[in-house]
C-alpha positions as CSV (number, residue, x, y, z in Angstrom):
1,M,11.2,29.3,-53.6
2,P,10.7,27.8,-50.2
3,T,9.7,24.2,-49.9
4,H,6.6,22.4,-47.7
5,E,7.0,19.9,-46.4
6,V,4.5,17.1,-45.0
7,M,4.8,14.0,-42.9
8,I,2.7,11.2,-41.6
9,E,3.8,8.2,-39.3
10,M,1.7,5.0,-39.5
11,G,2.4,1.7,-37.4
12,F,1.9,-2.1,-38.3
13,S,2.6,-5.6,-37.4
14,S,3.9,-8.5,-40.0
15,A,6.3,-10.9,-40.7
16,H,8.2,-11.8,-43.1
17,A,11.5,-13.9,-44.1
18,L,14.4,-12.4,-45.8
19,R,15.0,-15.1,-49.1
20,G,18.9,-15.5,-49.5
21,Y,20.1,-14.1,-46.5
22,Q,22.0,-16.1,-44.1
23,G,21.2,-16.0,-40.5
24,K,18.3,-15.3,-38.2
25,C,16.3,-13.2,-40.9
26,E,15.9,-16.1,-43.1
27,N,13.1,-17.6,-40.9
28,T,9.5,-16.3,-40.3
29,H,9.8,-13.4,-37.9
30,G,7.9,-10.9,-37.1
31,H,8.2,-6.6,-36.6
32,N,6.3,-4.2,-35.3
33,Y,6.8,-1.4,-38.3
34,R,6.3,2.3,-38.4
35,V,6.2,3.8,-42.1
36,E,6.6,7.7,-42.2
37,I,5.6,9.1,-45.9
38,Y,7.1,12.5,-46.7
39,V,5.7,15.1,-49.7
40,R,7.0,18.3,-50.6
41,G,5.9,21.4,-52.6
42,K,6.0,25.2,-53.6
43,Q,2.8,25.8,-53.9
44,L,-0.3,25.8,-50.9
45,N,-3.9,25.4,-51.9
46,N,-6.3,28.3,-51.7
47,I,-6.7,27.5,-47.5
48,G,-3.3,27.1,-46.9
49,L,-2.2,23.8,-47.5
50,L,-0.3,21.6,-48.9
51,I,-2.0,18.6,-48.6
52,D,-5.1,17.9,-46.1
53,F,-3.5,15.0,-43.4
54,K,-6.4,13.0,-43.5
55,D,-6.0,12.3,-47.6
56,L,-1.9,11.9,-46.9
57,K,-3.3,9.2,-43.7
58,A,-5.9,7.8,-46.3
59,A,-3.3,6.7,-49.2
60,T,-0.9,5.2,-46.7
61,K,-3.2,3.4,-44.5
62,R,-4.6,1.5,-48.2
63,V,-0.8,0.1,-47.7
64,V,-0.9,-0.7,-44.4
65,D,-4.5,-2.1,-44.4
66,Y,-2.7,-4.8,-47.2
67,L,0.3,-5.9,-45.3
68,D,-0.8,-5.2,-41.5
69,H,-0.9,-8.8,-39.8
70,K,-0.1,-10.7,-42.8
71,N,2.9,-12.6,-44.2
72,I,4.4,-9.9,-46.3
73,N,6.3,-12.9,-47.9
74,E,2.6,-14.4,-49.4
75,L,1.8,-10.9,-50.5
76,P,2.3,-9.6,-54.5
77,P,4.9,-8.4,-55.0
78,F,6.7,-9.4,-52.4
79,D,5.7,-13.2,-52.9
80,T,7.9,-13.9,-56.3
81,E,8.9,-10.1,-57.6
82,L,10.8,-8.5,-54.1
83,N,12.0,-9.7,-51.4
84,P,10.7,-8.0,-48.4
85,S,13.5,-6.3,-46.9
86,A,12.6,-2.8,-45.3
87,E,14.6,-1.3,-47.9
88,E,12.3,-2.9,-50.2
89,M,9.7,-2.2,-48.9
90,A,10.3,1.5,-48.3
91,G,10.4,1.4,-51.9
92,Y,6.5,-0.4,-52.6
93,F,5.3,2.0,-50.1
94,Y,6.5,5.0,-52.2
95,R,5.5,3.7,-55.7
96,E,1.7,2.5,-54.4
97,V,1.6,6.4,-51.9
98,S,2.8,8.0,-54.6
99,R,0.0,6.6,-57.3
100,D,-2.8,8.4,-55.3
101,I,-0.8,11.5,-54.0
102,D,1.1,12.8,-56.7
103,N,0.2,15.7,-58.8
104,E,1.0,18.9,-60.0
105,R,2.0,20.6,-56.0
106,V,2.4,17.3,-54.3
107,K,5.3,14.9,-54.6
108,V,6.3,12.4,-52.1
109,Y,9.9,12.4,-51.8
110,K,10.5,10.7,-49.1
111,V,9.6,7.0,-47.0
112,R,11.1,5.5,-43.9
113,V,10.4,1.4,-42.9
114,W,11.6,1.2,-39.7
115,E,11.6,-2.9,-38.3
116,T,12.8,-1.5,-34.9
117,D,13.1,1.8,-32.5
118,T,16.6,1.2,-34.0
119,C,16.5,0.0,-37.6
120,V,15.1,1.9,-40.4
121,A,15.4,2.0,-44.4
122,S,14.8,5.0,-46.5
123,Y,13.4,5.3,-50.1
124,T,14.2,8.7,-51.4
125,I,13.3,10.8,-54.5
126,D,15.4,13.4,-55.3
């Protein structure tokens, strides 16, 4: 059976420092992040949508608003539990957006967090 996929992208700016890193990134510095949220499912709703883009954007915006223009190291769970790497942030976005989006038809399955135009980390569920 074919699978449908929908993706949205959103940007935000934040600072972070990588604890335990030896090099420049151990110091507080900022990025203009881009996050991509991918959802998939096999069945469209009664009007032919997998998900309304506005619903996926709203779920993502809730997380972006929490991180935007802040020092991520000061925000739970990145203050003590997680190091604010792009990899950990991708997993965080996955868990947070999934709380609002996942249902019997639609599942978040991939998140990509871009730190720069050439550096990206992904979190994917099979």
